[in-house]
C-alpha positions as CSV (number, residue, x, y, z in Angstrom):
1,M,2.1,-14.9,-10.7
2,A,4.8,-12.4,-11.4
3,A,3.9,-8.8,-11.5
4,S,5.6,-5.9,-13.3
5,G,9.1,-5.2,-11.9
6,C,9.1,-8.9,-10.7
7,V,7.2,-8.2,-7.6
8,P,5.8,-11.4,-6.3
9,E,2.0,-11.0,-6.6
10,E,-1.1,-13.2,-6.4
11,T,-4.6,-12.3,-7.6
12,A,-8.0,-13.6,-7.0
13,T,-11.7,-12.6,-7.0
14,V,-13.7,-12.6,-3.8
15,A,-17.5,-12.9,-3.4
16,V,-19.1,-9.9,-1.8
17,P,-22.6,-10.6,-0.1
18,A,-25.3,-8.5,-1.6
19,N,-26.0,-6.4,1.5
20,V,-22.3,-5.6,2.2
21,S,-21.5,-2.1,1.2
22,T,-18.2,-1.1,-0.2
23,A,-17.4,0.9,2.9
24,A,-18.1,-2.3,5.1
25,L,-16.0,-4.5,2.7
26,F,-13.1,-2.0,3.2
27,D,-13.6,-2.0,6.9
28,C,-13.2,-5.8,6.7
29,A,-10.1,-5.4,4.6
30,D,-8.5,-3.0,7.2
31,A,-9.4,-5.4,10.0
32,A,-7.9,-8.3,8.1
33,V,-4.6,-6.5,7.5
34,R,-4.5,-5.4,11.2
35,E,-5.2,-9.0,12.4
36,L,-2.4,-10.4,10.1
37,H,0.0,-7.7,11.2
38,R,-0.3,-8.8,14.9
39,T,1.4,-12.1,13.9
40,D,3.7,-10.8,11.1
41,E,4.8,-7.2,11.1
42,Q,5.6,-7.4,7.4
43,W,1.9,-6.7,6.6
44,N,1.8,-3.0,5.8
45,L,-0.8,-1.1,7.8
46,R,-0.6,2.1,6.0
47,I,-3.8,2.7,4.0
48,D,-2.8,4.8,0.9
49,R,-6.2,4.6,-0.7
50,R,-9.6,4.0,0.5
51,Q,-11.9,5.4,-2.1
52,V,-15.5,4.1,-1.8
53,A,-17.1,6.0,-4.6
54,D,-16.1,6.1,-8.2
55,G,-14.6,2.6,-8.6
56,G,-14.1,1.6,-4.9
57,V,-10.4,1.0,-4.3
58,F,-8.6,0.0,-1.1
59,E,-4.8,-0.2,-1.1
60,T,-2.1,-0.5,1.5
61,G,1.7,0.1,1.5
62,T,2.2,2.2,-1.7
63,F,0.8,-0.7,-3.8
64,D,1.8,0.6,-7.2
65,E,5.4,0.9,-6.2
66,D,7.7,-2.0,-7.0
67,N,10.6,-1.5,-4.7
68,V,8.6,-1.9,-1.5
69,M,9.1,-4.8,1.0
70,G,6.4,-6.5,2.8
71,Y,2.8,-7.6,2.2
72,R,0.5,-5.1,0.5
73,V,-3.2,-5.4,-0.5
74,R,-5.2,-4.0,-3.3
75,L,-9.1,-4.5,-3.3
76,V,-11.3,-3.2,-6.2
77,R,-15.0,-3.3,-6.2
78,R,-17.0,-1.6,-8.9
79,G,-20.3,-0.3,-7.7
80,A,-22.4,-2.9,-5.8
81,E,-21.0,-5.8,-8.0
82,P,-21.1,-9.2,-6.0
83,I,-17.4,-9.6,-6.5
84,A,-14.2,-7.7,-5.9
85,A,-10.7,-8.0,-7.3
86,L,-8.0,-8.9,-4.8
87,N,-4.2,-8.5,-5.3
88,V,-1.6,-9.3,-2.7
89,R,2.0,-8.4,-3.1
90,A,4.7,-10.1,-1.0
91,A,8.2,-8.9,-1.7
92,G,11.2,-9.4,0.4
93,P,14.8,-8.2,-0.3
94,Y,15.7,-8.1,-4.1
95,F,12.1,-9.1,-5.0
96,T,12.1,-12.5,-3.1
97,D,8.7,-14.0,-2.6
98,L,7.7,-13.8,1.1
99,G,4.8,-16.0,0.2
100,A,2.3,-14.3,-2.0
101,A,0.0,-17.3,-2.4
102,P,-0.2,-18.1,1.3
103,A,-0.6,-14.4,2.1
104,L,-3.5,-14.1,-0.3
105,S,-5.2,-17.1,1.2
106,S,-4.7,-15.8,4.9
107,F,-6.0,-12.3,3.9
108,R,-9.0,-13.8,1.8
109,S,-10.1,-16.1,4.6
110,R,-10.2,-13.2,7.2
111,L,-12.0,-11.0,4.7
112,D,-14.5,-13.7,3.9
113,A,-15.1,-14.4,7.6
114,C,-15.7,-10.6,8.2
115,T,-18.1,-10.1,5.4
116,A,-20.0,-13.3,6.4
117,R,-20.6,-11.8,9.9
118,I,-22.0,-8.7,8.3
119,A,-24.2,-10.4,5.6
120,P,-27.0,-11.7,7.9
121,I,-27.5,-8.1,9.3
122,R,-30.4,-6.5,7.5
């Protein structure tokens, strides 16, 4: 799916187990980005926004800017909703697609695995 400025981007929703807090979800998002960065340095590690209260937003790599290369993530969870909105941008030189769809899939699988490990803890 194309985003504004022709930045290659994919979007999805992710299920969030009921007992996983927004802070824990964002810890999992951070861990997922770090794990992906170990095998592909184009995953941006810089967390620009980690706002747990007032609309929960986690963003890496100056997400709103169009002219930024690499993989960047935005995860938004409103309150304690059982879902979160996920966007992954994957821009190479001249807005070439580095693989937004597989990047979203890779990130999402790591995020889901992390939240599943937390979910049984009560």
